[in-house]
N, C-alpha and C positions, 0 to 999 in steps of 0.2 A: 766822283773821284775818277779821272782818267787821263790818257795822253792827250794833249792838245797840239803838239807839234814835234818835229824831229829834224836833225841835221845828221846825214850820213857822210861820213869822211873816211879816207884811208888812213892807215897807221904805220907807214914806212919810216924807220929812224931818220932817215935822209930828209924828211920834212923839217927837221930842225938845221937851219943853215950851217950851224956851228959843226955838226957832223957831217954835212955834205962837204964842206970845205969849198975847193976850187970848183966843184960840180955843182954848187949850189943853185945857180941861175937855171940849170936844166928843169927844175921843178917849180920855177917861179909862178908859172900859170896855175899849176895845181894849188900852190899856197895861197895864191890870190883868191880862188875859188873857195878853199877851205875858210878863209877868214872871212869871206862875204857870207857863206853859209852860216856860220856861227852867229855874226852879226844879225842876221835875219833870224835865227832861232831865238836869241836873246831879246829881239824886239817884240816877241810874243808875250802877252800877259801869262805868267805862270808862277807857281809858288815855289818850284823847285826844278833843278836840272839834274837828270839821271844820266850818267855817263856809262854805257855799257860796251864791252869789248871782249873779244876772246881770251882765253887763258888755259892754262894746263887742267884747272878745275874750277867748278862754280863756287864763288865765294862773294861775300859782301865786305867791303872794307869799312873801317871806322874812322871817323875824323878826329883831328885834321889829317889831310892826306899829304905825304911826301913822296916825291919822286926824283930819281937822279939818272942822268945819262952817263955816269961815270964809266960803266962797262964799255962804252963806245969811245973812252978816251977824251971826254970832254966835260966841262964844268957845268953845263947846263942842267937845268932841274927846276922844281917847284915845291912850294908847300901851299896848299889850299885848305881853307876850312878854319873856322874858329867857333867857339861856343859862345854865342850871344845870350843876352839876358832871357830870350825866349826858350832857350835850351835846344835849338835846331842849328845844325851845321850850316854855316854860310861860307862863301868864297869870295876869290878875286882879290885878295890882299897882297901885296908883294911879299915875296918869300922872306926877306930878311926881317919883317915885321911879325912873323908868325913862329909859334913853338915847333920844335921837332914834331913830326906827325907819323902816322902809321905808314910804313914803308909801302909803296904801290909797285909791285913787281911785273905785272904783265905788261908787254910791250904796248898793247892796245891802249891800257889805261894811262901808261906813261905818256904817251902822245896825247891822249884825250885831255890829261890834266895840264900838260904844257901848253896846249891850244887854248884852254880856258884861262889860264893863268895870265895870258895877254890880253885879257878882256875884263871889264868890269860886270861883275855878277850881281851887283847890288846886294838886296837882302834875301836873295833866294836861297833855299836850302840846296846843299849840294850833296849827291850821293854817287858812289862808284860801286859798280857791280861787275864782276868778271863771270863769264859764262864758258863752261868747257867747250872747246872747240869741236869735240867728239860727241856732244850730247845730242839725243834723238831730238828731232823737230818737235815733237810734242812736249818734251820737257822745255825747250826753248820758248815755245809759245806760252806754256804755263807760267814761266819766269816773268815773260813779259807782262801777263795778265796780273799777276801778283805785284810785281813792281810798280806798275803803273797805277795801282791804288793806294799807294804809300802817301800821296799827297793829293789835294783837290784837283790841281791843274799841273801836269808834269810836262816838261819840255825835255826830250831825250836826244843826247849826243851819242851816235851810234858809230863805233870805229869797225873797220875791217877791210881787208883787200880782197880782190878777187883771184883768179887763177894766177899761179906762179909759174906756169908752163907755157908761156906766150913767146914762143921761139927759141932757137937753139942756144942763146946766150942767157936764157931765164935760169932763174935758180933751180927750176925743176925740168930743165931741158924742154923741148918742144912736145906737146901733146895736141894732136889735130881736134880733140874734142874742146880744148880751151876756149877758142874764139867764140864758138856758139854758145857755150856756157856763160862767158862774160857778157855777150850780147843779150842774153835772156836776163841777167842780173841788171844790166843797164836799162833795159825796157821795164823791168819791174819797179825799179827805183824811181825812174821817170814818171811812171803811171800811178805811184802809189798802189801797187798791186800786191796786197798782202798775201792773196791766195797763191800767187806765183813764187813768192819768196818761201812760203811754207811748203811749197813743193819741190825745193831744192833737195837733191838726194844727197844725204851724208857720206855716202860711200863714194859716189863720183866726186863730189867737193873735196874729200880727202885725197883721192887720186889726183886731183889737179892743184892740190896744195892750196886750196882757198882757205884763207884765215878769217873770213868774215860770215860765213854761212851761218854760224850759230847766233851771231849778235844781230844779224838781218832777220833771223826768225823770232828773236825776241822783240824785235820792233814790230814784225808783223802780228803777233800775238797780242801786243799792246793796242795796236791800231784797230784789229778786228774787235777786240772787246770794247773800245770806245764807241763803236758804230761807223755808219757810213758817212760820206760826205768828205772823203779825203782826197786832196789834189797833190801831185807830185811835180817836181821840176829837177831835171838833171842839168846841172851847170858844168860838169867836168867828166870826161870819161877818156882814158888813155891807159898806155902801157909803155911809159919810156923806158923801163928795165925789165920788160919782159913779164911785168906783174900787173894785173888790172887794177886800176885805181878809179874810183867813183866818188863824185861829190854830189849830193842831192839835198833837198828840203822837202819835207811833208808838212802840210798844215790841213787842219780839219775846218770846215766850213763854219763861218761864224766865231773863229778863234779870235780875230782881233777886235 
């Protein structure tokens, strides 16, 4: 029972075109990369999709899942998950055909749920976990080990942004350490380097307003527990609004 594949994606609310409005085209390249990463993830044989993202606390949501972007002044949202005969949550049905679900509040999981709602998940089980953004690396890795053992073959969608201190117009203003930090993350994601991700310093990550550190370390823990033979591919890396965004896929040898 272990992780077999992962897609790593950013989670800015502006990824939703309705929220971005007139500026939506600025993130089209990233959106295209994200959609391709999810299609690739879902092409892998897996029993379940586990969505992991940062939140104010570590928590596991129960199915079905409901998310709304109404705080951003738009009607976009989703409902994912139903209880089929086998008793496991599945996803991918249109929101209008599902009952009200457990509210999903962390931005990372809102974005993750919205992204998945645009794809056919088939009969895969669907699980949503938030991990506290300030959780120690060891706790994050442990969460990854535990979570990846919940089904025989897990595909993981990992949501998180890099430093928000990339330039004077960035949300966190300019920090000279930000570029090097994000370069290291990009290299680790592209090389499927779990050790490098587990080595990310929580204190420095907090200083640089990194939203993805904890979720990336959940992935690293799960991948390490699954064993060797991982390959990675970085398909997007940029900071269009002074925030580092990465899109990547990880697959284990023999997955397909």
